[in-house]
SELUMBA-505905 format. One record per residue (C-alpha): residue number from 1; x, y, z. Coordinates in pm, 1 decimal, decimal comma, always signed. Layout:
BEGIN
seq / px / py / pz
NUM / X / Y / Z
...
This chain:
BEGIN
seq / px / py / pz
1 / +1616,1 / +7231,8 / -3079,7
2 / +1973,6 / +7336,7 / -3154,3
3 / +2254,6 / +7086,7 / -3097,5
4 / +2596,1 / +7048,8 / -2906,5
5 / +2866,4 / +6943,2 / -3107,4
6 / +3221,7 / +6876,7 / -3018,8
7 / +3414,0 / +7182,8 / -2985,0
8 / +3126,6 / +7374,0 / -2865,9
9 / +3201,4 / +7576,0 / -2541,0
10 / +3047,3 / +7404,2 / -2233,5
11 / +2686,7 / +7549,0 / -2202,1
12 / +2424,8 / +7476,0 / -1937,5
13 / +2096,2 / +7401,5 / -2121,4
14 / +1820,4 / +7424,6 / -1898,0
15 / +1477,9 / +7225,8 / -1999,6
16 / +1165,8 / +7085,6 / -1864,3
17 / +1129,6 / +6741,0 / -1810,4
18 / +795,8 / +6484,0 / -1729,5
19 / +833,6 / +6519,9 / -1356,9
20 / +609,8 / +6260,6 / -1204,3
21 / +496,5 / +6368,0 / -862,2
22 / +523,0 / +6068,5 / -687,9
23 / +400,2 / +5984,2 / -332,7
24 / +245,7 / +6181,8 / -198,7
25 / +266,0 / +6526,0 / -388,5
26 / +54,3 / +6731,7 / -163,5
27 / +127,0 / +7042,3 / +43,0
28 / +365,3 / +6994,4 / +349,9
29 / +98,8 / +7080,9 / +576,4
30 / -130,9 / +6786,8 / +464,3
31 / -138,0 / +6475,8 / +700,8
32 / -96,8 / +6134,9 / +569,6
33 / -407,0 / +5920,6 / +576,1
34 / -312,0 / +5694,8 / +860,7
35 / -300,0 / +6041,1 / +1069,4
36 / -635,0 / +6177,9 / +919,0
37 / -780,7 / +5794,0 / +1008,0
38 / -641,6 / +5828,3 / +1335,6
39 / -804,3 / +6171,6 / +1429,4
40 / -1171,6 / +5993,6 / +1330,2
41 / -1098,1 / +5664,0 / +1502,0
42 / -1019,0 / +5459,2 / +1194,2
43 / -743,3 / +5228,1 / +1104,5
44 / -644,8 / +5318,6 / +734,5
45 / -504,3 / +4993,0 / +576,8
46 / -343,4 / +4878,7 / +261,2
47 / -239,1 / +4535,8 / +87,5
48 / +106,8 / +4501,7 / +12,0
49 / +361,0 / +4253,4 / -175,7
50 / +635,4 / +4235,8 / +58,5
51 / +930,4 / +4196,4 / -226,5
52 / +815,0 / +4587,2 / -335,7
53 / +856,3 / +4709,6 / +13,7
54 / +1162,2 / +4918,3 / -53,9
55 / +1203,0 / +5259,1 / -239,7
56 / +925,2 / +5481,8 / -319,8
57 / +655,0 / +5169,3 / -292,9
58 / +790,1 / +5116,3 / +84,6
59 / +809,0 / +5491,6 / +162,6
60 / +419,9 / +5543,0 / +50,9
61 / +332,6 / +5196,0 / +251,6
62 / +517,1 / +5311,0 / +555,5
63 / +407,4 / +5678,8 / +539,9
64 / +35,3 / +5683,6 / +459,6
65 / -87,2 / +5372,2 / +632,4
66 / -151,3 / +5241,3 / +956,2
67 / -218,5 / +4887,5 / +873,4
68 / -50,4 / +4614,6 / +585,5
69 / -251,0 / +4327,8 / +464,5
70 / -44,4 / +4061,1 / +301,4
71 / -176,3 / +4011,0 / -41,4
72 / -89,9 / +3683,8 / -73,4
73 / +212,1 / +3596,3 / +158,8
74 / -26,1 / +3428,3 / +431,4
75 / -240,6 / +3243,4 / +230,8
76 / -205,7 / +2855,4 / +244,6
77 / -39,3 / +2775,7 / -89,4
78 / +233,2 / +3067,2 / +22,2
79 / +321,4 / +2943,5 / +334,7
80 / +291,2 / +2543,9 / +314,5
81 / +336,2 / +2471,7 / -78,9
82 / +433,3 / +2147,6 / +35,8
83 / +269,4 / +1911,9 / +328,2
84 / +502,4 / +2008,4 / +645,7
85 / +706,3 / +2262,1 / +469,2
86 / +655,7 / +2600,9 / +579,1
87 / +784,4 / +2923,2 / +394,0
88 / +734,8 / +3221,2 / +591,6
89 / +949,1 / +3455,7 / +414,8
90 / +753,2 / +3732,7 / +268,7
91 / +507,7 / +3695,4 / +568,2
92 / +759,0 / +3774,0 / +808,6
93 / +911,3 / +4040,9 / +590,6
94 / +535,3 / +4222,8 / +627,9
95 / +545,2 / +4168,6 / +967,1
96 / +887,2 / +4327,1 / +1030,3
97 / +804,7 / +4598,4 / +805,0
98 / +488,4 / +4672,9 / +979,9
99 / +647,7 / +4651,8 / +1327,8
100 / +922,4 / +4924,3 / +1173,8
101 / +674,9 / +5139,7 / +1099,6
102 / +418,6 / +5120,0 / +1378,3
103 / +181,9 / +4967,3 / +1178,3
104 / -98,5 / +4692,6 / +1254,8
105 / -120,1 / +4381,7 / +1046,7
106 / -425,4 / +4215,7 / +911,2
107 / -369,6 / +3832,3 / +860,0
108 / -523,2 / +3716,1 / +547,5
109 / -673,9 / +3436,2 / +521,3
110 / -666,2 / +3109,9 / +706,6
111 / -979,5 / +2921,8 / +551,7
112 / -1056,2 / +2997,1 / +168,4
113 / -1168,7 / +2774,6 / -136,6
114 / -879,4 / +2938,1 / -347,7
115 / -483,7 / +2959,0 / -339,5
116 / -474,9 / +2633,6 / -172,3
117 / -187,0 / +2408,2 / -253,2
118 / -247,3 / +2090,4 / -481,9
119 / -108,0 / +1837,5 / -235,8
120 / -426,7 / +1986,2 / -12,9
121 / -695,2 / +2003,0 / -309,7
122 / -583,1 / +1683,2 / -463,2
123 / -587,6 / +1466,1 / -160,3
124 / -828,7 / +1219,4 / -59,6
125 / -918,4 / +1307,9 / +307,5
126 / -1152,1 / +1163,5 / +565,7
127 / -1385,0 / +1414,2 / +716,4
128 / -1168,9 / +1369,6 / +1066,4
129 / -851,0 / +1404,1 / +869,4
130 / -953,1 / +1736,1 / +680,4
131 / -1048,3 / +1889,6 / +1026,6
132 / -709,2 / +1779,1 / +1177,1
133 / -524,9 / +1958,7 / +883,7
134 / -742,6 / +2244,6 / +901,1
135 / -670,3 / +2277,1 / +1284,6
136 / -308,0 / +2229,5 / +1263,3
137 / -269,6 / +2500,5 / +963,2
138 / -448,0 / +2737,9 / +1216,0
139 / -250,0 / +2666,3 / +1510,3
140 / +74,4 / +2662,6 / +1315,7
141 / +19,5 / +2994,5 / +1131,3
142 / -166,2 / +3205,1 / +1397,7
143 / +68,0 / +3078,7 / +1692,8
144 / +354,5 / +3156,2 / +1477,9
145 / +240,8 / +3518,4 / +1478,0
146 / +57,6 / +3537,0 / +1817,5
147 / +88,9 / +3906,6 / +1948,0
148 / +184,5 / +4038,4 / +1622,1
149 / -147,6 / +4030,4 / +1433,4
150 / -435,6 / +4258,9 / +1510,8
151 / -689,5 / +4087,1 / +1327,6
152 / -747,2 / +3757,6 / +1116,8
153 / -980,1 / +3715,5 / +805,6
154 / -1014,9 / +3364,2 / +929,2
155 / -1300,1 / +3237,4 / +705,9
156 / -1311,5 / +3389,0 / +343,6
157 / -1600,7 / +3399,9 / +113,0
158 / -1786,0 / +3138,8 / +265,4
159 / -2117,7 / +3220,7 / +32,0
160 / -2269,9 / +3194,2 / -296,3
161 / -2426,9 / +3499,7 / -470,5
162 / -2761,3 / +3373,9 / -341,7
163 / -2686,4 / +3324,2 / +34,5
164 / -2601,1 / +2942,1 / +15,2
165 / -2325,3 / +2822,1 / +115,5
166 / -2051,5 / +2804,5 / -124,9
167 / -1944,2 / +2426,3 / -221,5
168 / -1590,2 / +2418,1 / -126,3
169 / -1337,3 / +2177,9 / +9,2
170 / -1407,1 / +2255,7 / +357,3
171 / -1790,2 / +2274,8 / +325,0
172 / -1809,1 / +1987,6 / +154,3
173 / -1576,1 / +1790,2 / +378,8
174 / -1656,8 / +1957,9 / +741,6
175 / -2008,8 / +2088,8 / +682,2
176 / -2112,3 / +2416,7 / +746,9
177 / -1958,3 / +2414,2 / +1099,7
178 / -1630,0 / +2433,9 / +949,2
179 / -1664,6 / +2795,3 / +1000,7
180 / -1739,0 / +2772,0 / +1392,3
181 / -1448,8 / +2517,5 / +1449,0
182 / -1173,3 / +2758,5 / +1240,6
183 / -1302,7 / +3061,9 / +1464,4
184 / -1273,6 / +2861,0 / +1796,3
185 / -920,3 / +2714,2 / +1696,5
186 / -812,4 / +3093,8 / +1587,0
187 / -942,0 / +3230,2 / +1899,7
188 / -734,5 / +2948,0 / +2105,8
189 / -424,5 / +2998,9 / +1914,3
190 / -446,1 / +3397,5 / +1940,6
191 / -659,4 / +3504,4 / +2255,7
192 / -598,6 / +3912,0 / +2168,1
193 / -644,2 / +3857,6 / +1763,1
194 / -980,9 / +3981,7 / +1652,7
195 / -1147,1 / +3732,9 / +1413,3
196 / -1325,7 / +3812,1 / +1107,8
197 / -1564,5 / +3653,4 / +813,9
198 / -1493,7 / +3825,9 / +512,8
199 / -1651,5 / +3816,1 / +189,0
200 / -1745,7 / +4011,4 / -161,5
201 / -2073,0 / +4142,2 / -299,2
202 / -2174,6 / +4185,6 / +46,5
203 / -2123,6 / +4578,6 / +89,7
204 / -2503,6 / +4664,1 / +38,2
205 / -2834,0 / +4476,1 / +162,6
206 / -2867,5 / +4166,4 / -52,3
207 / -2912,7 / +3822,1 / -27,4
208 / -2531,7 / +3730,0 / +12,1
209 / -2486,8 / +4001,6 / +284,2
210 / -2815,6 / +3890,5 / +482,4
211 / -2698,5 / +3546,4 / +475,4
212 / -2366,0 / +3675,1 / +620,1
213 / -2595,4 / +3889,4 / +894,9
214 / -2741,8 / +3559,0 / +1001,7
215 / -2439,1 / +3373,3 / +1031,3
216 / -2279,3 / +3607,0 / +1234,4
217 / -2605,7 / +3654,0 / +1447,9
218 / -2595,5 / +3251,6 / +1500,6
219 / -2246,8 / +3222,5 / +1576,9
220 / -2268,2 / +3500,4 / +1842,7
221 / -2567,4 / +3325,0 / +1984,6
222 / -2425,0 / +3004,5 / +1995,5
223 / -2110,3 / +3180,4 / +2190,5
224 / -1853,1 / +3118,5 / +1879,3
225 / -1583,3 / +3361,5 / +1894,8
226 / -1653,6 / +3643,7 / +1614,5
227 / -1518,2 / +3997,5 / +1657,1
228 / -1584,1 / +4131,5 / +1316,3
229 / -1715,9 / +4122,1 / +936,5
230 / -1497,0 / +4184,2 / +649,3
231 / -1686,8 / +4361,1 / +358,6
232 / -1425,2 / +4380,0 / +48,4
233 / -1582,9 / +4592,1 / -172,1
234 / -1415,4 / +4520,1 / -465,9
235 / -1656,2 / +4772,3 / -660,7
236 / -1697,4 / +4895,8 / -1004,7
237 / -1704,5 / +5269,3 / -1098,1
238 / -2016,5 / +5438,8 / -1006,5
239 / -2169,5 / +5159,1 / -862,5
240 / -2105,8 / +5209,1 / -487,9
241 / -2415,4 / +5045,5 / -288,1
242 / -2663,4 / +5273,5 / -178,2
243 / -2739,7 / +5071,7 / +129,1
244 / -2359,7 / +5075,8 / +222,1
245 / -2378,2 / +5278,0 / +537,0
246 / -2725,0 / +5072,8 / +624,8
247 / -2551,6 / +4729,0 / +599,1
248 / -2254,0 / +4868,7 / +780,2
249 / -2485,2 / +4978,5 / +1086,4
250 / -2699,1 / +4670,8 / +1094,4
251 / -2372,7 / +4439,9 / +1132,9
252 / -2232,2 / +4665,6 / +1398,9
253 / -2587,7 / +4665,3 / +1576,3
254 / -2509,1 / +4276,3 / +1616,2
255 / -2207,1 / +4392,4 / +1849,1
256 / -1934,2 / +4343,3 / +1601,0
257 / -1667,3 / +4535,6 / +1450,4
258 / -1681,5 / +4613,9 / +1038,4
259 / -1399,2 / +4638,9 / +835,3
260 / -1391,3 / +4759,9 / +452,4
261 / -1094,8 / +4512,5 / +396,5
262 / -1039,6 / +4496,2 / -15,4
263 / -1150,2 / +4827,9 / -142,0
264 / -1078,4 / +4911,4 / -519,4
265 / -1293,2 / +5066,7 / -777,4
266 / -1236,2 / +4959,8 / -1117,7
267 / -1305,3 / +5167,9 / -1421,0
268 / -1316,1 / +5088,7 / -1792,9
269 / -965,0 / +5187,4 / -1983,3
270 / -830,0 / +5416,5 / -2067,0
271 / -873,7 / +5646,5 / -1764,1
272 / -998,0 / +6001,5 / -1831,8
273 / -1074,7 / +6308,1 / -1605,9
274 / -1440,1 / +6243,4 / -1609,7
275 / -1370,9 / +5887,1 / -1459,4
276 / -1119,0 / +5987,6 / -1225,4
277 / -1356,8 / +6237,6 / -1068,5
278 / -1635,3 / +5978,7 / -1061,7
279 / -1401,0 / +5738,0 / -879,8
280 / -1311,7 / +6026,9 / -646,9
281 / -1668,2 / +6061,8 / -521,1
282 / -1698,9 / +5673,0 / -481,4
283 / -1383,5 / +5651,4 / -258,3
284 / -1534,8 / +5941,3 / -59,0
285 / -1843,5 / +5779,1 / -33,6
286 / -1703,1 / +5443,5 / +79,4
287 / -1507,1 / +5637,4 / +308,1
288 / -1757,8 / +5822,6 / +442,4
289 / -2005,8 / +5547,2 / +506,2
290 / -1744,1 / +5401,0 / +712,4
291 / -1687,0 / +5723,2 / +901,7
292 / -1999,2 / +5721,6 / +1015,6
293 / -2051,5 / +5454,8 / +1179,4
294 / -1844,7 / +5400,8 / +1493,7
295 / -1803,6 / +5039,1 / +1495,1
296 / -1650,2 / +5055,5 / +1131,4
297 / -1288,8 / +5019,5 / +1254,3
298 / -1083,1 / +4969,2 / +945,7
299 / -1067,4 / +5085,0 / +577,5
300 / -807,4 / +4896,8 / +381,3
301 / -738,9 / +4942,1 / -17,8
302 / -661,3 / +4649,8 / -190,5
303 / -321,6 / +4761,1 / -317,4
304 / -248,6 / +5142,5 / -337,6
305 / -112,9 / +5174,1 / -685,2
306 / -239,3 / +5084,0 / -992,9
307 / +120,8 / +4901,7 / -1075,0
308 / +45,6 / +4615,7 / -773,2
309 / -326,9 / +4586,2 / -862,2
310 / -497,2 / +4247,7 / -935,6
311 / -770,2 / +4419,7 / -1144,1
312 / -611,5 / +4443,1 / -1519,2
313 / -518,6 / +4085,5 / -1526,7
314 / -852,6 / +3946,4 / -1363,1
315 / -1080,9 / +4168,1 / -1544,8
316 / -935,3 / +4275,0 / -1923,6
317 / -990,9 / +4635,1 / -2012,9
318 / -1046,4 / +4745,1 / -1682,5
319 / -814,3 / +4876,4 / -1424,1
320 / -670,3 / +5198,4 / -1275,6
321 / -892,1 / +5113,5 / -975,9
322 / -658,3 / +5222,7 / -680,2
323 / -581,8 / +5585,0 / -509,0
324 / -214,0 / +5603,0 / -691,0
325 / -113,3 / +5574,0 / -1053,7
326 / +148,5 / +5344,2 / -1180,9
327 / +392,0 / +5625,9 / -1110,9
328 / +313,5 / +5662,3 / -748,6
329 / +125,1 / +5976,7 / -829,0
330 / -188,2 / +6031,7 / -607,8
331 / -510,6 / +6010,4 / -792,9
332 / -822,0 / +6236,2 / -723,3
333 / -930,3 / +5901,6 / -535,2
334 / -651,8 / +5964,3 / -279,3
335 / -800,8 / +6314,4 / -207,2
336 / -1158,4 / +6139,2 / -190,5
337 / -1058,2 / +5960,0 / +93,6
338 / -851,4 / +6231,9 / +256,5
339 / -1149,6 / +6454,3 / +253,1
340 / -1404,1 / +6181,7 / +383,4
341 / -1162,2 / +6146,6 / +684,3
342 / -1152,3 / +6529,6 / +734,9
343 / -868,0 / +6622,0 / +533,1
344 / -874,6 / +6950,7 / +314,2
345 / -596,6 / +6772,7 / +88,9
346 / -590,0 / +6922,6 / -262,3
347 / -322,3 / +6841,8 / -519,6
348 / -30,2 / +7093,8 / -547,5
349 / -47,9 / +7390,6 / -771,6
350 / +45,3 / +7314,5 / -1110,8
351 / +432,8 / +7414,5 / -1151,3
352 / +486,5 / +7372,4 / -822,4
353 / +774,7 / +7133,0 / -860,1
354 / +999,1 / +7120,2 / -1162,9
355 / +1301,4 / +6959,7 / -1308,1
356 / +1573,3 / +7109,4 / -1494,6
357 / +1805,8 / +6935,6 / -1731,6
358 / +2185,8 / +7079,5 / -1796,1
359 / +2485,9 / +6929,7 / -1950,9
360 / +2800,4 / +6992,5 / -1714,0
361 / +3063,9 / +6886,1 / -1969,7
362 / +3100,8 / +6714,6 / -2280,3
363 / +3349,8 / +6561,8 / -2506,4
364 / +3400,9 / +6354,8 / -2835,1
365 / +3191,3 / +6078,2 / -2739,5
366 / +2996,7 / +6130,6 / -2426,6
367 / +2905,1 / +6425,1 / -2192,5
368 / +2804,7 / +6440,8 / -1795,5
369 / +2448,6 / +6598,1 / -1753,5
370 / +2248,8 / +6692,2 / -1413,0
371 / +1896,9 / +6690,9 / -1307,8
372 / +1754,2 / +6916,7 / -1032,5
373 / +1424,3 / +6881,8 / -901,3
374 / +1300,4 / +7200,9 / -739,3
375 / +982,7 / +7263,6 / -514,4
376 / +789,4 / +7590,9 / -437,8
377 / +434,9 / +7588,7 / -305,8
378 / +461,1 / +7198,3 / -258,5
379 / +667,0 / +6916,3 / -145,2
380 / +768,6 / +6557,9 / -235,4
381 / +851,8 / +6265,1 / -72,9
382 / +946,7 / +6083,6 / -383,1
383 / +1035,4 / +6179,1 / -716,8
384 / +1070,5 / +6037,9 / -1103,1
385 / +1171,2 / +6230,4 / -1405,5
386 / +1147,0 / +6092,6 / -1767,0
387 / +1264,0 / +6230,2 / -2115,0
388 / +1304,5 / +6114,1 / -2431,5
389 / +1634,2 / +6129,0 / -2614,1
390 / +1642,7 / +6244,3 / -2985,4
391 / +1980,9 / +6137,1 / -3152,5
392 / +2074,1 / +5815,3 / -2998,3
393 / +2234,8 / +5941,5 / -2680,2
394 / +2268,7 / +5622,2 / -2408,9
395 / +2329,2 / +5679,7 / -2039,2
396 / +2611,8 / +5477,1 / -1912,9
397 / +2609,0 / +5556,0 / -1530,8
398 / +2401,2 / +5731,7 / -1287,9
399 / +2447,7 / +5872,0 / -936,3
400 / +2201,0 / +5973,5 / -658,4
401 / +1909,2 / +5848,4 / -877,2
402 / +1790,2 / +5508,1 / -1015,4
403 / +1802,3 / +5525,3 / -1434,4
404 / +1662,8 / +5295,8 / -1695,2
405 / +1690,6 / +5380,3 / -2038,3
406 / +1460,6 / +5197,5 / -2317,6
407 / +1527,8 / +5264,8 / -2675,6
408 / +1486,8 / +5647,4 / -2640,1
409 / +1306,0 / +5671,8 / -2339,6
410 / +1478,5 / +5734,8 / -2004,3
411 / +1342,0 / +5730,1 / -1637,3
412 / +1505,0 / +5823,3 / -1346,4
413 / +1367,5 / +5805,6 / -981,0
414 / +1485,2 / +5920,6 / -658,1
415 / +1746,9 / +5701,5 / -434,9
416 / +1630,3 / +5581,4 / -118,7
417 / +1801,0 / +5881,7 / +75,1
418 / +1684,7 / +6202,0 / -150,9
419 / +1311,0 / +6110,1 / -222,6
420 / +1218,4 / +6432,2 / -13,9
421 / +1180,8 / +6745,5 / -167,3
422 / +1052,6 / +7022,0 / +83,3
423 / +888,9 / +7338,0 / -9,9
424 / +1136,8 / +7583,7 / -135,1
425 / +1431,8 / +7320,2 / -196,0
426 / +1577,8 / +7113,1 / -426,0
427 / +1771,6 / +6787,7 / -486,3
428 / +1979,8 / +6663,3 / -763,9
429 / +2142,1 / +6384,9 / -982,0
430 / +2399,5 / +6313,3 / -1221,9
431 / +2473,7 / +6085,5 / -1528,5
432 / +2718,0 / +6012,6 / -1782,5
433 / +2610,2 / +5938,0 / -2121,9
434 / +2727,0 / +5879,7 / -2479,5
435 / +2658,5 / +6041,5 / -2801,1
436 / +2763,6 / +6034,5 / -3171,7
437 / +2731,7 / +6308,0 / -3414,1
438 / +2486,5 / +6520,7 / -3213,6
439 / +2342,0 / +6564,9 / -2866,5
440 / +1991,2 / +6776,3 / -2894,0
441 / +1843,7 / +6894,6 / -2565,8
442 / +1560,2 / +6643,6 / -2475,6
443 / +1221,4 / +6729,7 / -2602,6
444 / +1013,8 / +6790,4 / -2285,3
445 / +668,4 / +6840,1 / -2106,2
446 / +591,5 / +6875,2 / -1766,9
447 / +323,6 / +6646,3 / -1601,7
């Protein structure tokens, strides 16, 4: 590429960039997932991290989903890290965000063997003391959010794979009736909230899901308050259980609701077009199984973007498990969900949105640049552009975008107020940068 040097006349240089279509890069006519779900009588949710509910992440969480689950903020270790000392900051933030965006909140979780504070797990408690601690915890947390939580995952992961009860602080200290007691206490603390038992590897008909089925049947026969069953659905690519819909239906036939509570579908990295196509089919199959059963009321993905997923840190070498990539671009999986909900969403045509780079003015040590993002045949609700400098240029200031630079690599994302690019419209941002010796135009690709 030719260079601009000191003394040249001001020249506008136009170049394509890597334009990352971030959230949801879809035709203007395509409704968000939450609206498609409403038309089918389904609540479409996502787990979220409260501190991230700003910018593009917040825009997608608010626009696409009708329910939010706190990923960690309502677990015992988060809300009561020291006995009698409570921290509600992130949980309150998520509830407030949901209220502002006309969303439900799914409370997660009240009774679990994991992510408990050390003061609780390391204590020497009598059965009576342990029961009092659990009842007080449920009363405090459920009571705090009374009327603000649509459903609670009251008891999480009570079973082993063979259908026996998991050996936990609660089971060992209180016996199997810790489940019935927790449900009863939760109902007293918020009579309007739906109460669930939630577990993993119970999506298909197997020993573990049959144990859960028998427990729910027994609880209902005893008059214990139980409104629903949560099937977590942390799945592996190509392994959606063939009995998923049958299993959902048998729980529904007990007279309880069913929710897909933590859906993600992981693959061996790196991802490629074949794996992404299979992932789309898997997401579509899970969603379709829920759509087919009237009492399957909620489908929640466990994080909507790969950058906020637990998978890669938990399963080394695996990842790319969510409907959006790490740059907030919808993956084929997104469209698999949409299609199963009756949508006709398809990715925008290649080249429908482009970015152009120009140098507006230049002097001996610096220059002012401008980038314009334009769409024709598609629209954006957020955007991100990247490029690589070839001669040591360094951005020193930017406006109307948030720009970061690492070495030669530059990444600029929309500000909170200019993420939307309508079909036929454009937005621009500018920056100042330094240069020395030469100022070649960035080498570009369009993504």
